[in-house]
Every structure is written in C-alpha cells, then in structure tokens.
GUZA-991747 format. One record per residue (C-alpha): residue in one letter; z, x, y negated; residue number from 1. Coordinates in nm, 2 decimals, always signed. Last residue first. Layout:
<atoms>
ATOM/A/Z/X/Y/NUM
...
</atoms>
This chain:
<atoms>
ATOM/E/+0.15/-0.31/+0.92/40
ATOM/M/+0.45/-0.34/+0.68/39
ATOM/N/+0.66/-0.52/+0.93/38
ATOM/M/+0.98/-0.60/+0.74/37
ATOM/G/+1.32/-0.52/+0.88/36
ATOM/V/+1.43/-0.33/+0.58/35
ATOM/F/+1.18/-0.37/+0.30/34
ATOM/Y/+1.40/-0.44/+0.00/33
ATOM/P/+1.63/-0.16/+0.10/32
ATOM/A/+1.34/+0.09/+0.06/31
ATOM/T/+1.29/+0.03/-0.31/30
ATOM/V/+1.55/+0.25/-0.47/29
ATOM/P/+1.57/+0.51/-0.19/28
ATOM/N/+1.19/+0.56/-0.20/27
ATOM/Q/+1.05/+0.62/+0.15/26
ATOM/E/+0.95/+0.26/+0.22/25
ATOM/L/+0.79/+0.21/-0.12/24
ATOM/E/+0.60/+0.54/-0.08/23
ATOM/D/+0.46/+0.43/+0.25/22
ATOM/Y/+0.36/+0.09/+0.10/21
ATOM/F/+0.17/+0.28/-0.17/20
ATOM/E/+0.00/+0.49/+0.09/19
ATOM/G/-0.11/+0.18/+0.28/18
ATOM/V/-0.23/+0.02/-0.05/17
ATOM/V/-0.44/+0.33/-0.13/16
ATOM/K/-0.59/+0.34/+0.22/15
ATOM/S/-0.66/-0.04/+0.21/14
ATOM/V/-0.85/+0.01/-0.12/13
ATOM/A/-1.06/+0.29/+0.00/12
ATOM/A/-1.16/+0.13/+0.33/11
ATOM/F/-1.21/-0.22/+0.18/10
ATOM/G/-1.45/-0.12/-0.09/9
ATOM/G/-1.47/+0.21/-0.27/8
ATOM/L/-1.31/+0.14/-0.61/7
ATOM/K/-1.65/+0.03/-0.75/6
ATOM/D/-1.68/-0.22/-0.47/5
ATOM/F/-1.35/-0.39/-0.55/4
ATOM/L/-1.44/-0.37/-0.92/3
ATOM/S/-1.74/-0.58/-0.84/2
ATOM/M/-2.10/-0.46/-0.86/1
</atoms>
C-alpha cells in the first residue's frame, strides 16, 4: 500500500491540501503571495 493510500487516498489528501491553502490565504504573512490567484 502506498503512502498516498495510507493517508486516505485522494479524498483525504485533497481535503488537507484545501485546508492548507485556506490557511495560506488567511495568514497575513503569506496572503500577499496569492493575491489574484485562483486556488480552486
């Protein structure tokens, strides 16, 4: 079984990545790097 599968596959990994992107967009230090970017 791969690490990807052990972590829960596509659904779990995409959820974690989405939450990470949300945090980046909300953080005042990192947010300016993502202005105008489509994070979808």
